C-alpha positions in Angstrom: 9.3 -16.1 -0.8 7.4 -16.6 2.3 9.2 -14.1 4.2 8.7 -11.6 1.5 5.0 -12.2 1.1 4.8 -12.1 5.1 6.5 -8.4 5.1 4.3 -7.3 2.1 1.1 -8.3 3.7 1.9 -6.3 7.6 3.1 -3.3 5.1 -0.6 -3.5 3.3 -2.0 -2.9 6.7 0.6 -1.0 8.7 0.3 2.9 9.4 3.9 4.5 8.5 4.9 8.4 9.2 7.5 9.9 7.5 9.0 13.5 8.2 9.2 16.3 4.6 11.3 19.0 5.8 10.8 22.1 3.3 13.4 24.4 2.1 10.7 27.1 2.2 8.2 29.0 4.8 5.2 27.2 6.4 2.7 29.5 3.9 4.7 28.1 0.6 5.2 25.0 1.5 1.8 24.2 1.8 0.5 26.1 -1.5 3.4 23.9 -2.7 2.2 20.3 -1.5 -1.5 20.8 -2.1 -0.6 22.0 -6.0 1.6 18.5 -6.3 -0.8 16.4 -4.4 -3.9 17.4 -6.4 -1.8 17.1 -9.5 -1.3 13.3 -8.3 -4.9 12.6 -7.7 -6.4 11.3 -4.6 -4.8 7.8 -2.9 -6.5 4.9 -3.3 -4.3 2.8 -1.6 -4.0 4.1 1.4 -5.0 7.3 3.3 -2.5 10.3 3.9 -2.9 12.6 6.3 0.0 15.1 7.7 0.5 17.8 10.7 2.5 21.2 9.9 5.4 22.0 12.5 8.2 24.8 11.9 11.5 24.0 13.0 14.5 26.1 12.8 13.1 28.8 10.2 12.3 25.9 7.9 8.4 24.6 7.6 8.5 20.1 8.4 5.3 18.1 7.2 4.8 14.4 8.8 3.0 12.7 6.4 1.3 9.5 8.0 0.8 6.6 5.7 -2.4 5.0 6.8 -4.2 1.6 5.0 -7.3 2.5 3.5 -10.7 1.8 4.6 -11.2 -0.8 2.0 -8.0 -2.2 2.7 -9.5 -3.9 6.1 -13.2 -5.0 4.3 -11.0 -6.3 1.4 -9.2 -8.6 3.2 -12.0 -9.5 5.7 -14.4 -10.2 2.4 -11.6 -12.5 1.4 -10.8 -15.0 4.6 -14.3 -14.9 4.6 -14.7 -16.4 1.0 -12.5 -18.7 1.9 -13.3 -20.3 4.9 -17.1 -20.6 3.0 -15.3 -22.2 0.0 -13.7 -24.8 2.4 -16.9 -25.1 4.4 -18.4 -25.8 0.8 -15.7 -28.7 0.5 -17.0 -30.6 3.3 -20.4 -30.2 2.7 -19.5 -31.7 -1.2 -18.1 -34.4 0.0 -20.9 -35.2 2.5 -23.6 -34.6 0.7 -23.5 -34.9 -3.0 -24.3 -38.0 -4.6 -21.6 -40.0 -6.2 -19.9 -38.3 -9.0 -21.5 -35.5 -9.2 -19.9 -32.4 -10.9 -20.2 -30.2 -7.4 -18.0 -32.5 -5.9 -15.1 -31.9 -7.6 -15.9 -28.1 -9.3 -15.8 -26.9 -5.3 -12.4 -28.2 -4.1 -10.9 -27.5 -7.1 -11.9 -23.6 -6.8 -11.1 -23.8 -3.3 -7.8 -25.0 -4.0 -6.8 -22.3 -6.6 -8.3 -19.8 -4.3 -5.7 -21.0 -1.8 -3.1 -21.2 -4.2 -4.2 -17.6 -5.3 -4.6 -15.8 -2.0 -0.9 -15.2 -1.1 -0.3 -13.5 -5.2 -3.6 -11.1 -4.3 -2.2 -9.8 -1.4 1.2 -9.8 -2.6 -0.4 -7.5 -5.9 -2.7 -4.9 -3.5 0.9 -4.5 -1.5 2.7 -3.7 -4.6 0.4 -1.3 -5.1 -0.1 0.1 -1.9 3.8 0.3 -2.0 4.4 1.7 -5.6 1.5 4.6 -4.7 3.4 5.1 -1.5 6.7 5.9 -3.4 5.0 8.0 -6.0 3.6 10.9 -3.2 7.0 10.2 -1.1 8.3 12.0 -4.5 5.9 14.4 -5.1 6.7 15.6 -1.3 9.9 15.4 -1.6 9.9 17.8 -5.4 7.3 19.8 -3.6 9.4 20.8 -0.6 12.8 20.4 -1.4 12.7 21.5 -4.9 14.3 17.9 -6.2 14.2 17.1 -9.7 13.0 13.3 -10.2 14.9 12.9 -13.5 18.1 14.9 -12.8 19.0 13.3 -9.0 21.5 15.5 -7.0 25.1 13.5 -8.2 26.3 11.0 -6.3 30.2 11.6 -4.1 32.2 9.6 -3.4 33.7 9.6 0.0 37.3 10.7 -0.7 36.3 13.4 -3.0 35.7 15.8 -0.2 
């Protein structure tokens, strides 16, 4: 489970580039892509940018999936909160009177936060991966005329 969490956390902050070749011309591909992205709405978990080129008479869209600016701020705020909770625990043990509620509540909250942090990061990474997959599917449908409800039939190697 630790390696899966590490992979998810790394995927949350890295940029990925993917290339989509269109079966249409450049002008039609651009309009189809703009309509598809407008129907999806603005992505919230990532920043999508792209460049167009033309190869062999077909339009090619190179999409860059980058983390949203809020992702870094969120992770930095989460780290700062954990550091402050740990510092507060040290203060609670050293400065408060014997039996004070803070002496129990602050360490309890800190342990809970430390246990919950991987789940929060994994949830954010899953949200980004889901949004990225939704955008990739919309790009394929817009540029290749693939229908996600009816994928092309699978062929076995010996059927050809």
